[in-house]
PLY file of the C-alpha trace (Angstrom):
ply
format ascii 1.0
element vertex 324
property float x
property float y
property float z
element edge 323
property int vertex1
property int vertex2
end_header
9.47 -29.57 24.10
11.20 -26.21 23.97
12.60 -25.71 19.98
13.38 -21.89 20.70
16.71 -22.37 22.61
17.95 -18.82 22.21
14.34 -17.23 23.33
12.52 -17.00 26.36
9.03 -18.01 26.96
6.55 -15.53 27.77
5.46 -16.90 31.00
9.01 -16.93 32.28
9.72 -13.47 31.94
9.97 -11.30 35.24
7.60 -8.28 35.56
10.43 -6.21 34.87
11.08 -7.78 31.30
7.32 -7.48 30.80
7.78 -3.92 31.16
10.67 -3.57 29.04
8.91 -5.69 26.37
6.19 -3.42 26.56
8.15 -0.16 26.23
10.31 -1.66 23.21
7.01 -2.84 21.49
5.58 0.83 21.88
8.65 2.14 20.35
8.57 -0.22 17.30
4.84 0.40 16.46
5.42 4.26 16.90
8.08 3.78 13.94
5.99 1.76 11.97
3.13 4.13 12.10
5.48 6.80 11.63
6.94 4.71 8.39
3.58 4.46 7.03
2.82 8.27 7.77
6.00 9.14 5.70
5.39 6.71 3.01
1.78 7.90 2.49
2.52 11.80 2.86
3.21 12.57 -0.69
0.23 10.83 -2.20
-2.22 10.44 0.70
-1.44 13.56 3.08
-4.59 13.06 4.98
-4.10 9.53 5.70
-0.54 10.38 6.73
-1.95 12.46 9.58
-4.19 9.67 11.05
-0.79 7.77 11.44
1.06 10.50 12.50
-1.86 10.67 15.42
-1.43 7.01 16.27
2.05 7.17 16.59
1.77 9.88 18.95
-0.61 7.80 21.00
2.11 5.00 21.09
4.51 7.45 22.18
2.19 8.50 25.18
1.94 4.73 26.15
5.75 3.91 26.24
6.17 7.18 28.38
3.72 5.66 30.97
5.54 2.25 30.89
8.89 4.12 31.20
7.54 6.08 34.35
6.45 2.91 35.94
9.62 1.13 35.46
11.49 3.99 36.90
9.29 3.91 39.89
9.70 0.27 40.61
13.03 -0.76 39.13
14.96 2.20 38.23
16.38 4.13 35.20
18.03 1.27 33.45
15.81 -0.75 31.26
16.57 -4.32 30.26
17.02 -4.78 26.14
14.54 -7.38 25.36
12.43 -7.18 22.10
9.74 -9.18 20.20
12.43 -11.58 18.77
13.65 -12.49 21.97
10.65 -13.85 23.13
9.38 -17.34 21.77
5.72 -17.24 20.29
5.21 -13.56 20.66
3.85 -11.60 17.84
5.62 -9.84 14.94
5.37 -7.20 12.65
5.70 -7.51 9.12
8.43 -5.38 7.68
7.07 -1.72 6.55
8.47 -2.15 2.87
6.36 -5.49 2.52
2.97 -3.74 3.75
3.64 -0.66 1.50
4.11 -2.73 -1.60
0.64 -3.92 -1.00
-1.41 -0.49 -0.92
-3.35 2.04 1.26
-6.06 -0.31 2.42
-3.51 -3.05 3.32
-1.53 -0.52 5.39
-5.25 0.39 7.28
-5.56 -3.40 7.60
-2.39 -4.23 9.00
-2.68 -1.09 11.43
-6.01 -2.85 12.94
-4.48 -6.00 13.20
-1.32 -4.42 15.31
-3.88 -2.85 17.78
-5.83 -6.10 18.14
-2.29 -8.03 18.99
-1.24 -5.20 21.27
-4.47 -5.53 23.19
-4.02 -9.10 23.57
-0.32 -8.84 24.82
-1.45 -6.55 27.35
-4.27 -8.40 28.55
-1.85 -11.70 29.04
0.72 -9.33 30.64
-1.73 -7.81 33.22
-2.56 -11.56 34.13
0.91 -12.42 34.56
1.82 -9.49 37.03
0.99 -9.44 40.74
2.07 -5.58 41.54
-1.38 -3.50 41.72
0.03 -0.62 39.80
1.84 -2.68 37.09
-1.52 -4.70 36.76
-3.51 -1.38 36.62
-1.43 0.18 33.77
-1.27 -2.95 31.67
-4.89 -3.36 32.02
-5.46 0.26 31.09
-3.14 0.16 28.06
-5.27 -2.85 27.06
-8.50 -0.99 26.87
-6.48 1.84 25.21
-5.40 -0.38 22.45
-9.03 -1.94 22.12
-10.22 1.92 22.23
-7.76 2.72 19.40
-10.17 1.69 16.76
-12.16 4.30 17.94
-9.34 6.80 17.93
-8.38 5.79 14.47
-12.09 6.17 13.58
-11.90 9.77 15.09
-8.78 10.64 13.50
-10.32 9.48 10.11
-13.30 11.54 10.77
-10.99 14.53 11.76
-8.98 14.11 8.79
-10.84 12.11 5.97
-14.11 13.47 4.82
-16.09 11.74 1.93
-14.35 13.95 -0.58
-11.10 13.36 0.52
-11.78 9.54 0.77
-12.68 9.47 -2.72
-9.91 11.13 -4.07
-7.41 9.17 -1.83
-9.29 5.87 -3.18
-8.86 7.30 -6.88
-5.24 8.23 -6.29
-4.70 4.45 -4.95
-6.67 3.07 -8.11
-4.60 5.04 -10.68
-1.44 4.27 -8.90
-2.30 0.35 -8.97
-3.25 0.63 -12.41
0.07 2.34 -13.48
2.70 0.32 -11.41
1.00 -3.17 -11.97
-1.86 -3.38 -14.32
-0.59 -1.20 -17.26
3.32 -2.97 -17.38
1.79 -6.41 -16.62
-0.91 -5.93 -19.44
1.92 -4.63 -21.79
3.71 -7.99 -20.90
1.06 -10.17 -21.34
0.00 -8.72 -24.74
3.71 -8.90 -25.92
4.28 -12.46 -24.63
1.09 -14.24 -25.90
1.04 -12.29 -29.55
5.10 -11.89 -29.92
5.54 -15.47 -29.24
2.96 -16.91 -31.46
5.00 -16.63 -34.73
8.14 -18.62 -33.71
5.90 -21.24 -31.67
3.70 -22.29 -34.43
6.21 -21.80 -37.09
8.43 -24.25 -35.26
5.42 -26.38 -34.54
4.33 -26.86 -38.23
8.00 -26.85 -39.67
9.18 -29.58 -37.58
5.76 -31.35 -36.01
8.07 -32.16 -32.97
6.12 -31.17 -29.78
9.68 -31.16 -27.61
11.31 -28.80 -30.16
8.51 -26.55 -30.35
8.31 -26.50 -26.42
11.69 -25.80 -26.42
11.42 -22.68 -28.78
8.33 -21.77 -27.06
10.41 -21.67 -23.56
13.33 -19.88 -25.01
11.22 -17.37 -26.72
9.04 -16.78 -23.44
11.61 -16.43 -20.88
13.74 -14.34 -23.29
10.83 -12.06 -24.07
10.05 -12.17 -20.13
14.07 -10.90 -19.55
13.69 -8.27 -22.06
10.54 -6.48 -21.25
11.43 -6.61 -17.42
14.36 -4.81 -18.21
13.13 -2.61 -20.79
10.14 -1.68 -18.45
12.63 -0.85 -15.62
15.00 1.19 -17.49
12.53 3.12 -19.52
11.01 5.17 -16.66
12.00 5.82 -13.06
8.76 6.99 -12.10
9.58 10.16 -10.37
8.13 12.38 -13.09
5.42 9.99 -14.55
4.32 9.11 -11.13
4.09 5.21 -12.39
5.63 4.05 -9.09
8.70 1.73 -8.40
10.57 0.79 -11.89
11.52 -2.64 -9.80
7.90 -3.58 -9.46
6.85 -2.39 -13.09
9.77 -4.45 -14.07
8.63 -7.60 -12.32
5.04 -7.16 -13.57
5.87 -6.63 -17.14
8.58 -9.50 -17.27
6.48 -12.23 -15.42
3.23 -11.41 -17.56
5.08 -11.50 -20.83
6.82 -14.95 -19.76
3.52 -16.22 -18.62
1.91 -15.09 -22.13
4.49 -16.94 -23.91
4.18 -20.13 -21.95
0.44 -20.51 -22.14
0.36 -21.73 -25.75
3.96 -23.22 -25.28
3.05 -25.59 -22.22
0.55 -27.73 -24.41
3.41 -28.98 -26.49
4.66 -31.28 -23.85
2.01 -33.58 -25.04
3.75 -35.96 -27.49
0.79 -36.10 -29.89
1.35 -33.18 -32.27
-2.24 -32.34 -33.54
-3.78 -32.86 -29.80
-1.09 -30.44 -28.76
-1.78 -28.03 -31.27
-5.46 -27.99 -30.90
-5.27 -27.28 -27.13
-2.67 -24.51 -27.88
-4.99 -22.85 -30.62
-7.57 -22.93 -27.95
-5.30 -21.42 -25.21
-4.46 -18.56 -27.46
-8.05 -18.06 -28.16
-8.69 -17.41 -24.67
-5.58 -15.56 -24.05
-6.42 -12.92 -26.88
-9.93 -12.85 -25.72
-9.10 -12.35 -22.07
-6.45 -9.43 -22.71
-9.13 -7.74 -24.61
-11.26 -7.81 -21.64
-8.73 -6.58 -19.39
-7.93 -3.72 -21.57
-11.70 -2.80 -21.32
-12.38 -3.40 -17.80
-9.01 -1.75 -16.27
-7.97 0.64 -19.04
-11.11 1.55 -20.24
-10.44 0.57 -23.80
-13.71 0.50 -25.94
-14.16 -3.31 -26.38
-14.50 -3.22 -30.09
-11.13 -1.21 -30.11
-9.60 -3.86 -27.76
-10.91 -6.67 -29.85
-9.23 -5.11 -33.17
-5.73 -4.51 -31.33
-5.60 -7.71 -29.61
-7.66 -10.68 -31.14
-7.21 -9.35 -34.60
-3.47 -8.48 -34.85
-2.85 -12.02 -32.62
-4.52 -13.86 -35.37
-2.71 -12.12 -38.09
0.69 -13.18 -36.02
-0.61 -16.78 -35.58
-1.49 -17.20 -39.46
1.96 -15.71 -40.13
3.61 -18.35 -37.94
1.52 -21.49 -39.59
2.05 -19.97 -43.22
5.76 -19.82 -42.54
6.27 -23.05 -40.65
4.18 -24.75 -43.57
6.01 -23.18 -46.28
0 1
1 2
2 3
3 4
4 5
5 6
6 7
7 8
8 9
9 10
10 11
11 12
12 13
13 14
14 15
15 16
16 17
17 18
18 19
19 20
20 21
21 22
22 23
23 24
24 25
25 26
26 27
27 28
28 29
29 30
30 31
31 32
32 33
33 34
34 35
35 36
36 37
37 38
38 39
39 40
40 41
41 42
42 43
43 44
44 45
45 46
46 47
47 48
48 49
49 50
50 51
51 52
52 53
53 54
54 55
55 56
56 57
57 58
58 59
59 60
60 61
61 62
62 63
63 64
64 65
65 66
66 67
67 68
68 69
69 70
70 71
71 72
72 73
73 74
74 75
75 76
76 77
77 78
78 79
79 80
80 81
81 82
82 83
83 84
84 85
85 86
86 87
87 88
88 89
89 90
90 91
91 92
92 93
93 94
94 95
95 96
96 97
97 98
98 99
99 100
100 101
101 102
102 103
103 104
104 105
105 106
106 107
107 108
108 109
109 110
110 111
111 112
112 113
113 114
114 115
115 116
116 117
117 118
118 119
119 120
120 121
121 122
122 123
123 124
124 125
125 126
126 127
127 128
128 129
129 130
130 131
131 132
132 133
133 134
134 135
135 136
136 137
137 138
138 139
139 140
140 141
141 142
142 143
143 144
144 145
145 146
146 147
147 148
148 149
149 150
150 151
151 152
152 153
153 154
154 155
155 156
156 157
157 158
158 159
159 160
160 161
161 162
162 163
163 164
164 165
165 166
166 167
167 168
168 169
169 170
170 171
171 172
172 173
173 174
174 175
175 176
176 177
177 178
178 179
179 180
180 181
181 182
182 183
183 184
184 185
185 186
186 187
187 188
188 189
189 190
190 191
191 192
192 193
193 194
194 195
195 196
196 197
197 198
198 199
199 200
200 201
201 202
202 203
203 204
204 205
205 206
206 207
207 208
208 209
209 210
210 211
211 212
212 213
213 214
214 215
215 216
216 217
217 218
218 219
219 220
220 221
221 222
222 223
223 224
224 225
225 226
226 227
227 228
228 229
229 230
230 231
231 232
232 233
233 234
234 235
235 236
236 237
237 238
238 239
239 240
240 241
241 242
242 243
243 244
244 245
245 246
246 247
247 248
248 249
249 250
250 251
251 252
252 253
253 254
254 255
255 256
256 257
257 258
258 259
259 260
260 261
261 262
262 263
263 264
264 265
265 266
266 267
267 268
268 269
269 270
270 271
271 272
272 273
273 274
274 275
275 276
276 277
277 278
278 279
279 280
280 281
281 282
282 283
283 284
284 285
285 286
286 287
287 288
288 289
289 290
290 291
291 292
292 293
293 294
294 295
295 296
296 297
297 298
298 299
299 300
300 301
301 302
302 303
303 304
304 305
305 306
306 307
307 308
308 309
309 310
310 311
311 312
312 313
313 314
314 315
315 316
316 317
317 318
318 319
319 320
320 321
321 322
322 323
């Protein structure tokens, strides 16, 4: 049964349509590789050269396909693209892959070559013209060989020192864009909400009221931290990356930090909820200290003093105020 009524099945394509689909696919892949190259050029110029070379390879494939189409069917190439064919592989948007970093871009490129190889093998099996079948088979072999081509290009442009430098740059960018604002948000959410949550808990001994106060404090702090982080630095001069990414990282982690010790108050028994909340706070504070030590190279004793001791003082203040 066919559910994609607006799209053609691959096996129903004519040989001209198969060639047209291959041409448009090569054009798209070349654009994707150039998009990767442009995105990487500022911070990873040598990797950008690799993707420039891969885009040039796709251009050569496209030209060979166009030449064959002119010979067999003339100059007018039908408009048929990936989205017009049911079950045909798709490409992820460039912006989505960019957000996941250098290694994900390399992995995505390798997957693109494997999918293109599979397409050419299937297309060659569906054609009867000898010249077309030969070209499609040659392109399947070329796509399989692109792994070697990519390795050759990497060997040419990416020596050991360059790779080490790019990995260091990528790691630093990951820290500045995601870890640092996320950690700041987690610390703020975990510590700043301690006082209002536990003050409310000990003042009212009402778990539902305490949960509502904790939820409001967590969400409010998350929104505030998210907007503050996004508005504080556009990342152009500091190199800290997209303000939107940093804002989301900070806002989401702030909210999670506060919700961690607010959620136990969904339990109706006050002391059970409070004991669990205190355990969660203990785990949160030590986890933050470990993250600071692991990713931000903060000495563990200093991280402990800043986070655990500071959090304990805020917790004590909330309990004293609520009990007073």
